[in-house]
DRENDO-1510 file (C-alpha; in Angstrom, 1 decimal, always signed):
<recs>
REC; n; res; u; v; w
REC; 1; MET; -51.9; +47.4; -32.1 .
REC; 2; ARG; -48.6; +47.6; -30.3 .
REC; 3; CYS; -47.5; +44.9; -27.9 .
REC; 4; PRO; -47.6; +46.3; -24.3 .
REC; 5; MET; -44.3; +44.5; -23.5 .
REC; 6; LEU; -42.4; +46.4; -26.1 .
REC; 7; ARG; -41.2; +49.9; -25.3 .
REC; 8; SER; -40.8; +52.4; -28.2 .
REC; 9; ASN; -39.3; +55.1; -26.1 .
REC; 10; ASP; -42.2; +57.5; -26.7 .
REC; 11; ALA; -43.7; +59.6; -24.0 .
REC; 12; GLY; -47.3; +58.7; -24.8 .
REC; 13; SER; -50.0; +58.9; -27.4 .
REC; 14; SER; -49.7; +62.8; -27.5 .
REC; 15; ARG; -46.3; +62.6; -29.2 .
REC; 16; SER; -46.4; +64.5; -32.5 .
REC; 17; MET; -46.2; +62.6; -35.7 .
REC; 18; SER; -42.9; +62.5; -37.6 .
REC; 19; VAL; -41.7; +60.9; -40.8 .
REC; 20; CYS; -39.6; +57.8; -41.2 .
REC; 21; THR; -35.9; +58.4; -41.7 .
REC; 22; ALA; -35.7; +55.8; -44.4 .
REC; 23; HIS; -39.2; +56.4; -45.9 .
REC; 24; PRO; -40.0; +60.1; -45.8 .
REC; 25; ALA; -43.5; +59.5; -47.2 .
REC; 26; ARG; -44.5; +57.5; -44.1 .
REC; 27; GLU; -45.6; +59.1; -40.9 .
REC; 28; THR; -44.7; +57.4; -37.6 .
REC; 29; THR; -44.5; +57.9; -33.9 .
REC; 30; LEU; -41.9; +55.2; -33.3 .
REC; 31; ARG; -38.2; +55.9; -32.6 .
REC; 32; CYS; -35.1; +53.8; -32.3 .
REC; 33; ALA; -34.3; +53.3; -28.6 .
REC; 34; THR; -30.6; +53.8; -29.3 .
REC; 35; CYS; -30.2; +56.6; -31.8 .
REC; 36; LEU; -33.7; +58.2; -31.2 .
REC; 37; ARG; -34.4; +58.6; -34.9 .
REC; 38; SER; -37.9; +58.2; -36.2 .
REC; 39; TYR; -38.6; +55.0; -38.2 .
REC; 40; CYS; -41.7; +53.3; -39.4 .
REC; 41; ARG; -42.6; +49.8; -38.0 .
REC; 42; GLN; -41.1; +48.1; -41.1 .
REC; 43; CYS; -37.7; +49.6; -40.4 .
REC; 44; LEU; -37.5; +48.7; -36.7 .
REC; 45; VAL; -36.7; +45.3; -35.1 .
REC; 46; VAL; -37.5; +44.1; -31.7 .
REC; 47; ASP; -34.2; +43.8; -29.7 .
REC; 48; ASP; -34.2; +43.2; -25.9 .
REC; 49; ALA; -37.9; +44.4; -25.6 .
REC; 50; PHE; -37.0; +47.7; -27.4 .
REC; 51; PHE; -37.6; +48.9; -30.9 .
REC; 52; ARG; -34.2; +49.5; -32.6 .
REC; 53; CYS; -33.3; +50.4; -36.2 .
REC; 54; CYS; -31.4; +47.8; -38.2 .
REC; 55; ALA; -28.1; +49.8; -38.0 .
REC; 56; CYS; -28.2; +50.1; -34.2 .
REC; 57; ALA; -29.4; +46.5; -33.7 .
REC; 58; GLY; -26.5; +45.2; -35.8 .
REC; 59; SER; -23.9; +47.2; -33.8 .
REC; 60; LEU; -24.9; +45.6; -30.5 .
REC; 61; PRO; -22.5; +42.9; -29.2 .
REC; 62; LYS; -23.9; +39.4; -29.6 .
REC; 63; PRO; -23.6; +36.9; -26.7 .
REC; 64; ASP; -21.0; +34.2; -27.1 .
REC; 65; ALA; -22.8; +30.9; -27.6 .
REC; 66; THR; -19.9; +29.0; -26.2 .
REC; 67; GLU; -19.8; +31.0; -23.0 .
REC; 68; ALA; -21.6; +29.5; -20.0 .
REC; 69; PRO; -24.2; +31.6; -18.3 .
REC; 70; ALA; -22.9; +33.7; -15.5 .
REC; 71; PRO; -24.7; +31.8; -12.7 .
REC; 72; LEU; -23.6; +28.4; -14.1 .
REC; 73; ALA; -20.0; +29.6; -14.6 .
REC; 74; GLU; -19.9; +31.0; -11.0 .
REC; 75; GLU; -21.4; +27.7; -9.7 .
REC; 76; MET; -18.7; +25.7; -11.5 .
REC; 77; ARG; -16.0; +28.0; -10.2 .
REC; 78; LEU; -17.1; +27.7; -6.6 .
REC; 79; ARG; -17.9; +24.0; -6.7 .
REC; 80; PRO; -15.1; +22.2; -4.8 .
REC; 81; SER; -13.1; +19.8; -6.9 .
REC; 82; ARG; -13.4; +16.1; -5.9 .
REC; 83; PRO; -10.2; +14.4; -5.0 .
REC; 84; ASP; -9.0; +11.6; -7.2 .
REC; 85; PRO; -10.1; +8.2; -5.9 .
REC; 86; GLU; -7.3; +6.3; -4.2 .
REC; 87; PRO; -6.2; +3.1; -5.9 .
REC; 88; ASP; -7.8; +0.0; -4.5 .
REC; 89; LEU; -4.8; -1.8; -3.2 .
REC; 90; ALA; -5.0; -5.5; -2.4 .
REC; 91; SER; -5.2; -6.5; +1.2 .
REC; 92; PRO; -1.8; -7.8; +2.4 .
REC; 93; GLU; -1.5; -11.5; +3.1 .
REC; 94; ASN; -1.1; -12.6; +6.7 .
REC; 95; ALA; +2.3; -13.9; +7.6 .
REC; 96; ARG; +2.8; -17.6; +8.0 .
REC; 97; ILE; +3.0; -19.0; +11.5 .
REC; 98; LEU; +6.4; -20.6; +10.7 .
REC; 99; MET; +7.9; -17.3; +9.6 .
REC; 100; ARG; +6.6; -15.6; +12.7 .
REC; 101; ALA; +8.1; -18.3; +14.9 .
REC; 102; PHE; +11.5; -17.9; +13.2 .
REC; 103; ALA; +11.4; -14.1; +13.6 .
REC; 104; PHE; +10.5; -14.5; +17.3 .
REC; 105; ALA; +13.4; -16.8; +17.8 .
REC; 106; LEU; +15.8; -14.4; +16.2 .
REC; 107; ASP; +14.5; -11.5; +18.3 .
REC; 108; ALA; +14.7; -13.6; +21.4 .
REC; 109; LEU; +18.3; -14.4; +20.6 .
REC; 110; LEU; +19.2; -10.7; +20.2 .
REC; 111; VAL; +17.5; -9.8; +23.4 .
REC; 112; PHE; +19.3; -12.7; +25.2 .
REC; 113; VAL; +22.7; -11.5; +24.0 .
REC; 114; GLY; +21.9; -7.9; +25.2 .
REC; 115; THR; +20.7; -9.2; +28.6 .
REC; 116; SER; +23.8; -11.4; +28.9 .
REC; 117; MET; +26.1; -8.4; +28.3 .
REC; 118; VAL; +24.2; -6.3; +30.9 .
REC; 119; ALA; +24.2; -9.2; +33.4 .
REC; 120; SER; +28.0; -9.6; +33.1 .
REC; 121; LEU; +28.4; -6.3; +34.9 .
REC; 122; PRO; +29.5; -6.7; +38.6 .
REC; 123; ARG; +26.5; -5.1; +40.1 .
REC; 124; PHE; +24.0; -7.5; +38.5 .
REC; 125; HIS; +24.2; -11.0; +40.0 .
REC; 126; SER; +20.8; -12.1; +41.2 .
REC; 127; ASP; +18.6; -14.1; +38.8 .
REC; 128; GLN; +15.6; -11.9; +39.5 .
REC; 129; THR; +17.5; -8.8; +38.5 .
REC; 130; VAL; +18.7; -10.5; +35.3 .
REC; 131; TRP; +15.1; -11.6; +34.5 .
REC; 132; SER; +13.8; -8.0; +35.0 .
REC; 133; ILE; +16.5; -6.6; +32.8 .
REC; 134; GLY; +15.6; -9.1; +30.1 .
REC; 135; LEU; +12.0; -8.1; +30.1 .
REC; 136; LEU; +12.8; -4.4; +30.1 .
REC; 137; LEU; +15.2; -4.9; +27.1 .
REC; 138; ALA; +12.6; -6.9; +25.3 .
REC; 139; PHE; +10.0; -4.3; +25.8 .
REC; 140; LEU; +12.3; -1.4; +24.6 .
REC; 141; TYR; +13.6; -3.5; +21.7 .
REC; 142; GLU; +10.1; -4.4; +20.4 .
REC; 143; GLY; +8.5; -1.0; +20.9 .
REC; 144; PHE; +11.4; +1.0; +19.4 .
REC; 145; PHE; +11.7; -1.0; +16.2 .
REC; 146; LEU; +7.9; -1.3; +15.7 .
REC; 147; GLN; +7.6; +2.5; +16.1 .
REC; 148; GLU; +10.4; +3.3; +13.7 .
REC; 149; ARG; +10.2; +0.6; +11.1 .
REC; 150; GLY; +7.0; -1.4; +11.7 .
REC; 151; GLN; +9.2; -4.6; +12.1 .
REC; 152; THR; +11.9; -5.9; +14.5 .
REC; 153; LEU; +15.2; -7.1; +13.2 .
REC; 154; GLY; +13.9; -10.7; +13.3 .
REC; 155; LYS; +10.8; -9.8; +11.3 .
REC; 156; ALA; +12.9; -7.9; +8.8 .
REC; 157; ALA; +15.1; -10.9; +8.3 .
REC; 158; PHE; +12.0; -12.9; +7.3 .
REC; 159; ASN; +10.3; -10.1; +5.3 .
REC; 160; ILE; +7.3; -9.7; +7.5 .
REC; 161; GLU; +6.0; -6.6; +9.3 .
REC; 162; VAL; +3.3; -5.4; +11.7 .
REC; 163; THR; +0.4; -3.2; +10.3 .
REC; 164; ARG; -3.0; -2.1; +11.4 .
REC; 165; THR; -5.8; -4.5; +10.5 .
REC; 166; ASP; -6.5; -2.4; +7.4 .
REC; 167; GLY; -3.0; -2.8; +6.1 .
REC; 168; GLU; -1.8; +0.7; +7.0 .
REC; 169; PRO; +1.4; +1.4; +9.0 .
REC; 170; ILE; +0.9; +1.3; +12.8 .
REC; 171; GLU; +1.0; +4.4; +14.9 .
REC; 172; PRO; +3.6; +4.8; +17.7 .
REC; 173; TYR; +1.1; +4.2; +20.5 .
REC; 174; ARG; +0.0; +0.9; +18.9 .
REC; 175; ALA; +3.6; -0.2; +18.7 .
REC; 176; TRP; +4.2; +0.3; +22.4 .
REC; 177; ILE; +0.9; -1.2; +23.5 .
REC; 178; ARG; +1.7; -4.3; +21.4 .
REC; 179; ALA; +5.2; -4.5; +22.8 .
REC; 180; PHE; +3.9; -4.2; +26.4 .
REC; 181; VAL; +1.3; -6.9; +26.0 .
REC; 182; LYS; +3.7; -9.2; +24.1 .
REC; 183; VAL; +6.4; -9.0; +26.7 .
REC; 184; GLY; +3.8; -9.4; +29.5 .
REC; 185; GLN; +2.8; -12.7; +27.9 .
REC; 186; LEU; +6.2; -14.1; +28.6 .
REC; 187; THR; +5.4; -14.1; +32.3 .
REC; 188; CYS; +2.6; -16.7; +31.4 .
REC; 189; CYS; +5.1; -18.9; +29.6 .
REC; 190; GLY; +3.9; -17.5; +26.3 .
REC; 191; LEU; +0.6; -19.5; +26.3 .
REC; 192; PRO; -1.4; -16.5; +24.8 .
REC; 193; PHE; +0.8; -16.8; +21.7 .
REC; 194; LEU; -1.1; -20.0; +20.9 .
REC; 195; LEU; -4.1; -17.9; +19.9 .
REC; 196; ALA; -2.5; -17.3; +16.5 .
REC; 197; LEU; -3.0; -21.0; +15.8 .
REC; 198; VAL; -6.8; -21.0; +16.2 .
REC; 199; ILE; -7.7; -17.5; +15.1 .
REC; 200; GLN; -8.3; -17.2; +11.3 .
REC; 201; GLU; -6.2; -14.1; +10.8 .
REC; 202; ARG; -3.3; -15.6; +12.9 .
REC; 203; ARG; -3.5; -12.9; +15.5 .
REC; 204; SER; -2.2; -13.3; +19.0 .
REC; 205; LEU; -3.4; -11.6; +22.1 .
REC; 206; HIS; -1.1; -8.6; +21.6 .
REC; 207; ASP; -2.4; -8.2; +18.1 .
REC; 208; LEU; -6.0; -8.3; +19.2 .
REC; 209; ILE; -5.5; -5.7; +21.9 .
REC; 210; ALA; -3.4; -3.3; +19.7 .
REC; 211; VAL; -5.7; -4.0; +16.7 .
REC; 212; THR; -2.7; -5.1; +14.5 .
REC; 213; ARG; -1.7; -8.0; +12.5 .
REC; 214; VAL; +1.5; -9.5; +11.0 .
REC; 215; VAL; +1.7; -9.5; +7.2 .
REC; 216; ALA; +4.1; -10.4; +4.4 .
REC; 217; LYS; +5.9; -7.2; +3.6 .
REC; 218; HIS; +6.4; -7.8; -0.1 .
REC; 219; ASP; +2.6; -8.3; -0.7 .
REC; 220; ARG; +2.0; -4.9; +0.9 .
REC; 221; ARG; +4.5; -3.0; -1.2 .
REC; 222; SER; +3.5; -4.5; -4.5 .
REC; 223; ALA; +0.4; -3.1; -6.2 .
</recs>
């Protein structure tokens, strides 16, 4: 009995009998689905749910075993590639209080020299005007250098810099917020600066508001 899933390319049971091409003494109703020649069941092989003669079955292309199936290959082609994981850099070390104090003193000296030069002009005589000029210069000095370099000249001399709390460079808006709050603390005799002595990460009020911290620069660059 013939398997119902196999198709022999015959029109039905009314097909006339013919003889096998390879065995003329054998009658058959089967044909090769490719060349349409008559063959007995012994001469035919099942290929892709069809009866085919050995010659036609051998001429069909064989699938490459190393080739991935089309759906899988398409999925691999469309699958987005994952970015390489970023190296895990060590968190920079917080700058020492003594280094920050020396850097602050050097920055204050530079601002004082600039203020003295402006105050020597004839139109600036009152103490209040000189004090206002000093605060303005300190704000511009701090904000500009933090925006451009992440460190003032005083901090650069002692190899420390200002970063975000995650160690990344600060954005310009953080630089100016930090400069504004820092200069504003001078009107309170600098008392908020003492927070750096009691907070574990040595952060002052301007660092807390701007979400920044002062770190040793060489520790951040190495890794």
